[in-house]
C-alpha positions in Angstrom: 0.0 0.0 0.0 1.4 3.4 -0.9 1.8 6.2 1.6 -1.1 8.2 0.1 -3.3 5.1 0.3 -2.4 4.5 3.9 -3.1 8.1 4.9 -6.4 7.9 3.1 -7.3 4.7 4.9 -6.4 6.3 8.2 -8.7 9.3 7.5 -11.6 7.1 6.4 -11.3 4.7 9.3 -12.3 7.5 11.7 -15.5 8.2 9.8 -18.9 6.5 10.1 -19.3 3.5 7.8 -21.2 4.1 4.5 -23.5 1.4 3.3 -22.5 1.0 -0.3 -24.1 -0.5 -3.4 -21.9 -1.4 -6.4 -23.6 -1.3 -9.8 -21.7 -2.5 -12.9 -22.6 -4.8 -15.8 -19.1 -6.3 -15.8 -18.6 -8.9 -13.1 -14.8 -8.3 -13.0 -15.4 -4.6 -12.5 -17.7 -5.4 -9.6 -15.1 -7.6 -8.1 -12.4 -5.0 -8.4 -14.6 -2.3 -6.7 -15.3 -4.7 -3.9 -11.6 -5.3 -3.4 -10.9 -1.5 -3.5 -13.6 -0.9 -0.9 -12.0 -3.4 1.4 -8.6 -1.6 0.9 -9.8 2.0 1.7 -12.1 1.1 4.6 -15.1 3.3 5.7 -17.4 1.3 3.4 -19.8 -1.6 4.0 -20.7 -3.2 0.6 -24.3 -4.2 1.3 -25.0 -5.4 -2.3 -24.2 -5.4 -6.0 -26.2 -5.1 -9.2 -25.4 -5.8 -12.8 -28.0 -3.6 -14.5 -30.0 -0.4 -13.9 -33.4 -2.0 -13.1 -31.8 -4.3 -10.5 -29.9 -1.3 -9.0 -33.2 0.6 -8.4 -34.7 -2.5 -6.7 -31.6 -2.9 -4.5 -31.6 0.7 -3.5 -35.2 0.4 -2.4 -34.5 -2.8 -0.5 -31.1 -2.0 1.0 -31.2 1.8 1.5 -27.5 2.4 0.8 -25.8 5.6 1.7 -23.8 5.7 -1.5 -24.0 4.0 -4.9 -20.9 3.3 -7.0 -22.5 3.5 -10.4 -21.3 2.5 -13.9 -22.4 4.7 -16.7 -22.8 2.5 -19.7 -25.2 -0.5 -19.1 -27.8 -2.1 -21.4 -31.4 -0.8 -21.3 -31.3 1.5 -18.2 -27.9 3.1 -18.1 -26.3 5.0 -15.2 -27.9 8.4 -16.1 -31.3 6.7 -16.2 -30.7 5.2 -12.7 -29.6 8.6 -11.5 -32.7 10.3 -12.9 -35.0 7.7 -11.3 -33.2 8.1 -7.9 -33.4 11.9 -8.0 -37.2 11.5 -7.8 -37.1 9.5 -4.6 -37.4 11.1 -1.1 -33.9 10.3 0.3 -31.7 9.4 -2.6 -28.2 7.9 -1.9 -25.1 9.8 -2.8 -24.0 8.9 -6.4 -20.4 8.3 -7.4 -20.1 7.4 -11.1 -17.3 5.0 -11.9 -16.8 4.7 -15.6 -14.3 4.4 -18.5 -16.0 7.3 -20.3 -15.3 11.0 -19.6 -17.9 12.4 -22.0 -20.9 12.2 -19.6 -19.5 14.3 -16.8 -21.7 17.4 -17.5 -24.9 15.3 -17.4 -23.7 13.4 -14.3 -23.2 16.6 -12.3 -26.5 18.1 -13.5 -27.9 15.1 -11.6 -26.0 16.1 -8.4 -23.5 13.3 -8.6 -21.0 13.5 -5.8 -18.0 12.5 -8.0 -17.1 11.1 -11.4 -14.3 8.6 -11.2 -12.5 7.3 -14.3 -11.4 3.6 -14.7 -9.0 2.2 -13.9 -9.7 3.3 -10.3 -7.0 3.7 -7.7 -7.7 3.4 -4.0 -6.6 7.0 -3.5 -9.0 8.3 -6.1 -12.0 6.2 -4.8 -11.1 7.3 -1.3 -11.4 11.0 -2.3 -14.8 10.2 -3.8 -15.9 8.5 -0.6 -14.8 11.5 1.4 -17.0 13.7 -0.7 -19.9 11.3 -0.2 -19.3 11.4 3.5 -19.2 15.2 3.6 -22.5 15.3 1.7 -24.2 12.9 4.2 -22.8 14.9 7.2 -24.1 18.2 5.7 -27.6 16.6 5.2 -27.7 15.3 8.7 -26.6 18.7 10.1 -29.4 20.4 8.1 -31.9 17.9 9.4 -30.9 18.5 13.0 -31.2 22.2 12.5 -34.7 21.9 11.1 -33.8 22.8 7.6 -36.4 20.6 6.0 -36.8 22.6 2.8 -33.7 22.4 0.5 -32.6 25.5 -1.1 -33.7 25.9 -4.7 -30.8 25.0 -7.0 -29.2 27.7 -9.0 -30.2 27.6 -12.7 -26.6 28.5 -13.6 -23.6 26.1 -13.7 -21.3 26.6 -10.8 -18.5 24.2 -11.6 -16.9 22.3 -14.5 -15.5 18.7 -14.3 -12.9 18.4 -17.1 -10.8 15.3 -18.1 -7.2 15.7 -17.2 -4.7 12.8 -17.4 -6.5 9.9 -15.7 -9.1 11.7 -13.7 -11.5 14.6 -13.8 -10.7 18.0 -12.3 -13.2 20.2 -10.6 -13.0 23.8 -11.8 -15.2 26.5 -10.2 -16.9 28.7 -12.7 -15.6 31.7 -10.8 -12.1 30.6 -11.6 -12.6 30.6 -15.4 -11.4 33.7 -17.1 -12.2 33.0 -20.7 -14.0 30.3 -22.8 -13.0 29.7 -26.5 -15.0 27.6 -28.9 -13.1 24.8 -30.7 -15.7 23.0 -32.9 -17.6 20.6 -30.7 -15.5 21.5 -27.7 -14.8 24.6 -25.5 -11.5 25.5 -24.0 -11.6 26.8 -20.5 -8.8 29.2 -19.6 -8.2 29.3 -15.9 -6.0 31.8 -14.1 -3.5 30.4 -11.6 -2.7 32.4 -8.5 0.8 31.0 -8.0 1.8 30.2 -11.6 0.9 30.5 -15.3 -2.6 30.1 -16.6 -3.8 26.7 -17.8 -6.5 25.6 -20.2 -8.7 22.5 -20.4 -10.9 21.1 -23.2 -14.5 20.2 -22.4 -16.8 18.3 -24.8 -19.5 21.0 -25.0 -20.6 23.5 -27.6 -20.2 27.2 -26.8 -23.9 27.9 -27.6 -25.0 25.1 -25.3 -22.7 26.3 -22.5 -23.7 29.9 -22.9 -27.3 29.1 -21.9 -26.1 27.6 -18.6 -23.7 30.4 -17.6 -24.7 33.1 -15.2 -25.1 36.3 -17.4 -24.1 38.4 -14.4 -20.7 36.7 -14.5 -20.1 35.8 -18.1 -20.6 37.6 -21.4 -20.3 36.3 -25.0 -18.5 38.9 -27.2 -17.9 36.7 -30.2 -19.2 33.5 -31.7 -15.9 31.9 -30.5 -15.4 33.8 -27.2 -17.1 34.0 -23.8 -15.4 36.2 -21.2 -15.7 36.8 -17.5 -17.3 40.2 -17.2 -14.9 41.4 -14.5 -12.0 40.6 -16.8 -13.2 43.3 -19.2 -11.5 46.6 -18.4 -12.8 48.7 -21.3 -14.1 48.9 -24.9 -12.0 50.2 -27.8 -13.2 51.5 -31.1 -10.8 50.3 -33.8 -12.5 52.2 -36.7 -14.9 51.2 -39.5 -17.4 49.9 -37.0 -15.0 47.4 -35.4 -14.8 47.3 -31.6 -12.6 45.3 -29.2 -12.8 44.5 -25.5 -9.7 45.4 -23.6 -8.9 42.8 -20.8 -7.3 43.2 -17.5 -4.2 41.3 -18.6 -3.5 43.8 -21.4 -4.8 41.7 -24.2 -7.8 42.4 -26.4 -10.7 40.4 -28.0 -12.6 41.6 -31.0 -16.3 42.0 -30.5 -18.5 40.3 -33.0 -21.2 42.5 -34.6 -24.0 40.3 -33.2 -22.8 41.0 -29.7 -21.8 44.6 -30.0 -25.1 46.1 -28.7 -24.9 43.9 -25.6 -21.3 45.0 -25.0 -22.2 48.7 -25.4 -25.1 48.3 -23.0 -22.8 46.9 -20.4 -20.8 50.2 -20.7 -24.0 52.3 -20.6 -23.9 53.3 -24.2 
């Protein structure tokens, strides 16, 4: 066991045990997850399922705290299971465990706790379990405080989960400075406090993403560019009806004609 794995096991061993259901249509994948759960501790695997319909029945019968859920299964897939569970009174925490990184947006729209890519390491699964535990602790605290009515979810996306190496990274929307369209993808440009900026590709169209971004935080200035509003330091007229937005880092972005009126309105013109 690595040092990181040992440290993770020590942390999880001090937490209440989570009743866990494993759902995967591949028997070998189920066996591997069972072995990983035994390694990291903090979990009691109360059952397994090999398809979505069985998973829903097992959730009703076993009342697990967390479900380790495969994405691609015949007939009722992981997203279908998640949608069905979201309609129940006390749904378990969902951790997607999958070989596919292209469903992350849909998964987190369904309030998944985490999205873990195969092959799964004990450390990565341990982090997912910590998040599931934090969610359960928060729910229990809200219940003891009499907070029976959950807050209405924001209609705007608050975070992105992007593939990076062998896992998905969580990026807060408030950390994204600029979004560039690249065919069927968008590139998220993220400023780094202690180093150079970085960028990440996400399988999502700019138009589809624009509809889910808070307009008080982001503004589309070109068919290929969406900017954080607070990164715009001014507007510049370049002549012949061409305008550019000057950014706080000293660069400039040309404003598309379709978006010029909105940009001027922001400046009170």
